[in-house]
Every structure is written in C-alpha cells, then in structure tokens.
C-alpha positions in Angstrom: -31.3 5.8 -46.4 -31.8 9.5 -46.8 -33.4 10.8 -49.7 -31.9 13.2 -52.1 -34.7 15.9 -51.3 -34.1 15.7 -47.6 -30.3 17.2 -48.1 -28.7 20.4 -48.9 -26.1 22.4 -49.8 -24.9 25.2 -46.8 -22.7 27.9 -46.2 -20.7 26.4 -42.7 -21.2 28.1 -39.9 -18.2 28.8 -37.8 -18.3 25.8 -35.7 -19.0 23.8 -39.0 -16.0 25.1 -40.7 -13.4 24.3 -37.4 -14.8 20.8 -37.8 -14.0 20.6 -41.3 -10.5 21.7 -40.8 -10.2 18.8 -38.0 -11.5 16.4 -40.3 -9.1 17.1 -43.5 -5.8 17.8 -41.1 -5.7 13.7 -41.1 -5.4 14.0 -45.2 -3.8 17.2 -46.1 -2.1 17.8 -42.4 1.1 15.9 -43.5 4.1 17.3 -41.0 1.8 19.6 -39.1 0.1 18.8 -35.8 -3.6 19.3 -35.8 -3.0 22.7 -33.6 -0.4 23.8 -36.7 -3.0 23.1 -39.2 -5.7 24.8 -37.5 -3.4 27.8 -37.5 -2.6 27.5 -40.9 -6.1 28.1 -41.6 -6.6 30.9 -39.3 -3.9 32.8 -40.5 -4.9 31.9 -44.3 -8.6 33.5 -43.7 -6.8 36.6 -43.2 -4.5 36.9 -46.2 -5.7 38.3 -49.7 -7.1 35.1 -51.5 -9.3 34.7 -48.7 -10.4 37.8 -47.1 -13.4 39.6 -47.9 -15.7 36.5 -48.7 -13.7 35.3 -51.2 -13.1 32.1 -49.3 -16.4 29.9 -48.4 -16.7 26.6 -46.8 -19.7 24.7 -47.9 -21.2 21.6 -46.0 -23.8 18.9 -47.3 -26.4 18.5 -44.6 -30.0 17.3 -43.4 -32.3 20.0 -44.5 -33.9 19.7 -40.7 -30.6 20.0 -39.0 -28.2 22.5 -41.6 -26.0 23.3 -38.7 -25.4 20.2 -37.4 -21.4 19.0 -36.6 -22.2 15.5 -38.4 -22.4 17.0 -41.8 -22.0 14.3 -44.6 -18.8 15.8 -46.5 -17.4 19.4 -47.1 -15.4 21.6 -49.3 -14.1 24.9 -50.0 -14.3 27.6 -52.9 -11.9 30.6 -53.3 -13.4 33.8 -55.5 -11.1 34.7 -58.2 -11.1 37.4 -61.1 -10.9 36.2 -64.4 -10.3 38.1 -67.9 -12.4 36.7 -70.7 -12.3 37.5 -74.6 -14.8 36.7 -76.8 -14.7 37.0 -80.9 -15.8 39.9 -82.4 -20.1 40.2 -82.1 -21.5 40.6 -86.2 -20.9 44.1 -87.0 -18.1 44.3 -85.1 -14.2 44.0 -85.5 -12.7 43.8 -82.0 -13.4 41.0 -79.3 -16.0 41.7 -76.8 -13.7 41.9 -73.4 -15.0 41.3 -70.0 -13.6 40.6 -66.6 -15.7 38.2 -64.4 -15.2 35.4 -61.5 -14.2 32.1 -61.4 -13.9 30.0 -58.7 -11.4 27.3 -57.5 -12.4 24.3 -55.4 -10.4 22.5 -52.8 -10.9 20.2 -50.2 -13.1 17.8 -51.1 -13.7 15.7 -48.1 -16.0 13.0 -46.9 -15.1 11.6 -43.5 -15.0 7.5 -43.5 -18.5 6.9 -41.7 -20.2 9.0 -45.0 -18.5 7.8 -47.9 -19.6 5.2 -50.0 -23.1 6.7 -50.2 -23.1 9.4 -53.1 -23.1 12.3 -50.6 -19.6 14.2 -52.2 -20.8 13.6 -55.6 -24.3 15.2 -54.9 -22.6 18.1 -53.0 -20.5 18.7 -56.4 -24.0 18.9 -58.3 -25.4 21.4 -55.7 -22.2 23.6 -55.9 -23.2 24.4 -59.5 -26.3 25.6 -58.2 -24.7 28.0 -55.9 -21.4 29.1 -57.9 -22.6 29.8 -61.5 -24.6 33.1 -62.8 -28.3 33.3 -62.8 -28.7 33.9 -66.3 -27.2 30.4 -66.7 -28.9 28.8 -64.2 -32.2 29.9 -65.6 -31.5 27.7 -68.7 -31.6 24.4 -66.8 -34.5 23.0 -64.6 -33.4 21.9 -61.2 -34.5 18.2 -60.9 -37.3 17.7 -58.7 -35.8 14.7 -56.6 -33.2 16.7 -55.2 -36.0 18.7 -53.4 -35.9 22.6 -53.8 -32.7 24.6 -54.8 -29.6 25.3 -52.4 -30.0 28.8 -51.2 -28.2 31.6 -53.2 -25.8 33.1 -50.9 -23.5 36.5 -50.8 -20.1 36.6 -52.4 -21.3 33.4 -54.6 -23.4 33.2 -57.8 -21.7 35.4 -60.0 -19.4 32.5 -61.7 -18.6 32.3 -65.4 -16.5 29.3 -64.8 -15.4 26.8 -61.6 -12.2 24.9 -61.8 -10.8 22.3 -59.5 -7.6 20.0 -59.6 -8.8 16.4 -58.9 -6.5 13.5 -57.1 -9.1 10.8 -58.4 -8.5 10.3 -61.6 -10.9 12.2 -64.6 -14.2 10.4 -64.3 -15.6 11.4 -60.8 -16.2 15.1 -61.2 -17.0 15.0 -64.6 -20.1 13.0 -63.7 -21.3 15.7 -61.2 -23.7 17.3 -63.6 -25.9 19.9 -62.5 -29.5 19.6 -64.1 -31.7 19.2 -66.5 -32.4 21.0 -70.2 -35.5 23.0 -70.0 -38.8 21.5 -71.4 -37.1 18.2 -70.9 -37.2 15.3 -68.2 -34.1 13.8 -69.3 -30.1 14.8 -68.3 -28.6 16.8 -71.1 -27.8 19.8 -72.6 -25.2 22.5 -71.4 -25.4 20.6 -67.8 -24.5 17.3 -68.8 -21.4 17.3 -67.6 -19.7 18.3 -64.4 -15.9 19.1 -64.4 -13.9 18.4 -67.6 -10.2 17.6 -67.4 -7.7 19.6 -69.4 -4.0 19.6 -70.4 -2.8 17.8 -66.9 0.6 18.1 -68.5 4.0 18.4 -66.8 7.8 18.8 -67.3 10.1 17.6 -64.9 13.8 18.3 -64.9 16.3 16.5 -62.3 18.6 18.9 -61.4 20.9 16.1 -59.5 23.9 15.7 -61.7 22.5 18.1 -64.2 25.5 20.0 -66.0 24.1 23.8 -66.0 25.9 26.2 -67.8 27.6 29.5 -66.2 25.2 32.6 -66.6 25.9 35.9 -66.2 24.6 38.4 -63.7 21.8 40.5 -63.6 19.4 38.5 -61.5 16.9 39.9 -58.9 15.4 37.9 -56.3 11.6 37.9 -55.7 10.6 37.7 -51.9 6.9 37.6 -51.3 6.3 41.5 -51.6 8.3 41.6 -54.6 6.9 38.7 -56.2 3.2 40.3 -55.8 4.5 43.6 -57.8 5.5 41.3 -60.7 2.3 39.3 -60.5 0.3 43.1 -60.7 2.2 43.5 -63.7 1.7 40.2 -65.2 -1.6 40.9 -64.7 -2.1 43.7 -67.0 -0.1 41.9 -69.7 -2.6 38.7 -69.5 -5.4 40.8 -70.4 -4.3 42.0 -73.4 -2.7 38.3 -74.4 -6.2 37.2 -74.0 -7.8 39.3 -76.4 -4.8 38.7 -79.0 -5.7 35.1 -78.6 -9.0 35.4 -79.4 -8.2 37.9 -82.6 -5.6 35.2 -83.7 -7.8 32.1 -83.6 -11.2 33.3 -83.4 -12.2 31.1 -79.8 -13.1 32.3 -76.7 -10.5 32.6 -74.1 -10.1 33.2 -70.4 -7.2 33.4 -67.6 -7.0 33.5 -64.2 -5.2 36.4 -63.0 -2.1 36.1 -60.5 -2.9 39.3 -58.5 -5.1 40.1 -55.5 -3.7 37.1 -53.7 -3.6 34.0 -56.2 -0.7 33.4 -57.0 0.6 34.0 -53.5 -1.4 31.0 -52.2 0.7 28.8 -53.7 3.6 30.1 -51.6 1.6 30.7 -48.2 0.1 27.3 -48.4 3.1 25.0 -48.9 5.9 27.3 -47.0 3.7 27.3 -43.8 4.4 23.6 -44.1 8.0 23.1 -44.9 9.0 26.5 -42.9 8.0 24.3 -40.0 10.4 21.4 -40.4 12.8 22.0 -43.2 16.1 23.3 -42.2 17.2 26.5 -43.8 14.4 26.6 -46.3 14.4 28.5 -49.4 14.2 32.1 -48.9 13.0 33.5 -52.3 9.8 32.7 -54.1 11.1 33.8 -57.5 13.3 35.4 -59.8 13.4 37.9 -62.8 16.2 38.6 -65.2 17.0 41.7 -67.4 14.6 44.9 -68.4 12.2 42.9 -70.5 9.9 41.4 -68.0 11.2 37.8 -67.8 10.5 36.4 -64.5 9.8 32.9 -62.5 7.8 32.0 -59.5 7.6 29.0 -57.4 6.7 27.4 -54.3 8.5 24.2 -52.8 7.0 20.9 -52.3 8.8 18.6 -49.4 6.5 15.1 -49.1 7.8 12.6 -47.1 9.5 9.5 -49.1 8.7 11.5 -52.1 11.5 13.9 -54.6 11.7 17.5 -53.1 10.1 19.5 -56.0 10.4 23.5 -57.0 7.1 23.8 -58.7 7.0 26.8 -60.9 3.8 29.0 -60.3 4.1 31.1 -63.2 6.4 31.4 -66.0 6.8 34.7 -68.3 9.6 34.7 -70.9 10.0 34.6 -74.7 12.4 32.0 -76.6 15.5 34.1 -76.2 15.2 34.8 -72.4 14.2 31.7 -71.2 17.3 29.3 -71.3 18.9 31.9 -69.1 16.0 32.0 -66.8 15.7 28.5 -66.3 19.5 28.1 -65.7 19.1 30.1 -62.7 16.2 28.4 -61.6 18.0 24.8 -61.8 20.8 26.3 -59.9 18.8 27.5 -57.4 16.9 24.3 -56.9 20.2 22.1 -56.7 21.7 25.2 -54.1 18.7 24.8 -52.1 18.9 20.7 -51.8 15.7 20.2 -53.8 15.5 17.4 -56.7 13.3 18.3 -59.1 12.3 21.4 -60.7 8.3 20.9 -62.2 6.6 22.9 -64.9 2.9 22.8 -66.0 1.7 23.2 -69.5 4.8 24.7 -71.0 3.9 26.5 -74.3 5.5 24.7 -77.2 8.2 27.3 -78.1 9.2 27.1 -74.7 9.2 23.9 -74.5 11.4 23.7 -77.5 13.9 25.9 -76.3 14.4 24.3 -72.6 15.2 20.9 -74.3 18.7 21.9 -73.9 18.2 21.0 -70.3 16.5 17.7 -71.0 13.3 17.5 -68.8 10.5 14.6 -69.3 7.2 15.6 -70.1 4.6 13.6 -68.4 0.9 13.5 -68.1 0.2 13.8 -64.3 -2.0 11.4 -62.4 -2.8 13.9 -59.9 -3.8 17.3 -59.3 -5.6 17.0 -62.6 -7.2 20.8 -63.8 -10.8 20.4 -64.6 -13.1 23.1 -65.6 -17.2 23.8 -65.3 -17.9 26.8 -67.9 -21.3 28.1 -67.2 -22.0 29.1 -70.7 -22.8 27.8 -73.9 -19.5 28.1 -76.0 -16.5 26.2 -76.1 -13.7 28.2 -74.2 -9.8 27.6 -73.8 -8.2 27.8 -70.9 -5.0 30.1 -71.4 -2.3 30.1 -68.5 -3.4 26.5 -67.3 -0.6 27.0 -64.8 0.2 25.9 -60.9 -0.5 30.0 -60.2 -4.4 29.3 -59.8 -4.1 26.0 -58.1 -5.8 25.5 -55.0 
C-alpha cells in the first residue's frame, strides 16, 4: 500500500492525456466509437474554451514515476473568467469590483483496478493546492503526511473559486478538504470543507401534449456565431448586475461569464454527440425576441432510454418578455422531436411568470453544482445556470 507521501498530482504528459481519454470513453462516450470520442477531444482542444492553456488534464501518479501510463486517476480543469463584487470597504460607498479566474472541474475518473483506495479523494485534495491563489494557500499548512506540495504550474494557481458538478451526491467532494490551519495540527478553518453543493434545482416542462399559445413573429434564431455575439453582450450586463446585487444585499457575489467559449462548450460537447446519430438534429442553439435583449440559448441531450431534453444554458428576460420567449422555446423543442425543456435555478420572478406552462421544480440527483471559494468571506454564486457546466 502506497503512502500518501509517495504520490502526487501532475499535469498530464501528452501520452497520459490520450490515455485518460481512452479510459473515460467507456464512461462518457455513449453513442460514439472510441475513435470518435478521441476526435471530439482533439477538436475540442482547439476551441476557445480550451486553447491557450485553459484546459489541463491532471493525473495522480507515483512521485518516482510521474509519467507512467498506469496513473491512479485523472481529471480536467477549465480556466474561466469571473466577475466579483465585494461590499464597500470602510470609508467607501461603492462595492469593490474585480475580475478574476475560476476553474471548472470535469471528468474525475478512477479506473476499476485503482478504485476503493482513496486515490480520487486525494487527487481532489491536492487539486486545491495547484488551483488556488497564493495569498489563500499561504494561510494553510500542507499536511506533512502528504509529503511535499504539488508543483505550481503555468496557467493555474490564480483561482478565486473552483466548481464542479457532482454525479455521486453531495458528500464525497465536500470531504475533499485541502489542509490545516496555520499554527494548528488539526484540519479546520477555511480549509475544512472541499466542494459544497449549492442549489441543485431544475424546472422541467414536458412539451408532449402541452397546449401552447400562438405567438406573433419577431423571433431571431441563433446559430453558433450569432449566439457568441449574444453571449458577448450578455457578459457586459452580468458584470454590472453583480455589482448591483452587492449594493442591494451587502454580500460578495461572483458569476462566471458566458463569453470566450464558456457557454459555447455546452453546444459543442453535446452537439458532437447527437450530430453523429440523430437524424435531422436541431439546427439552432438559441433565439432572441424583440429589441430589449431577451434571449435563450440551449443544448440538446439525447441519452438512451431517457427523455430527449432541450437544456436551457442561459436565459435573459424580464417578467413581461419571458412568457413569449418560453412559448417559442417550447414549440421549437416539440417541433424538433424532443420531449422536455429543462432550466436550472430560475429566478423567482421568472418562475412565477412561467407557471402558465406548468412545469415541475425538482432537486436534481445528478450534476449537483458545488463550489470551493478560496477566500474567507461567504459568497453568493450568481447565475448558477447550465452555461458554465463542464
């Protein structure tokens, strides 16, 4: 049995990255051949959400053989910009605003021969130490029983926050804490928890048999290029809204931003799948109505033996606009042979306005959004929607 001090976390070599894809294809490559799955990853590396060092594959491996292809487990991270707004400092009247980086974590995977030995938990504990800001980890002591800390590497080590979407419940990742309080020998303080689940709520509308109102024209359909422009406009609005939320509530707020490939990731990842085996797949990934900036973007999920779902990735509308907007979304869903529309964490005002279409609010059992904030303050996650999932 290896000691924790004998293993560490490393950025994957090219050979290890490809080996990790071959492993995870079994779990997440439904509907694709191994060659298609690897091609998807190769194409994805060149997209805006990944290129320039934004995407890193990590492996947990022996310190005496860090490049081995028999590594114990692996994961991926995606570097993304966030907007942050802190309450006004003493003597000031306006919130403190900054732009920083957050990381999305994906594809946490341990092959069968290495399961049940605590490797994934330790990998996730070490991941904090390569992602978080120096000023935060300097308040913690790296546990002696873990050996030396993992090396800090380029394109990481500047995170205000790291998030993931758990498919194994809320407890495992919460238990992946990062270390010890300065001056103590016990786990605790700001490092006491790992990733904590926040608001895993969805609203679902079954469009089969749903009576939908006739809506006048004025719809602009969004393909990938026009959706990118809309997400760019949306980003500027989100930055302002984070500040307004802090002013109204007196709390620290942050939000991921949908531009620079973040929201595009949703369409790319699932479109690659369904475009391979769905006849006449949906052409558009969003729509906007009117001149006020109301829009919705989406991706589509086709999983064997499950309902075919149009998942709203981003929704912007006020109470007067959202009924018309959603009517168009629901019709598009039904006209393209899908069964359900799903939205994550609808604001209360929109939830009330959309009650005309029924809809069922549920607490999800998969894709549970969980965050680790690398700071002392309590934070609120604005726009905990599907657009930032990975």
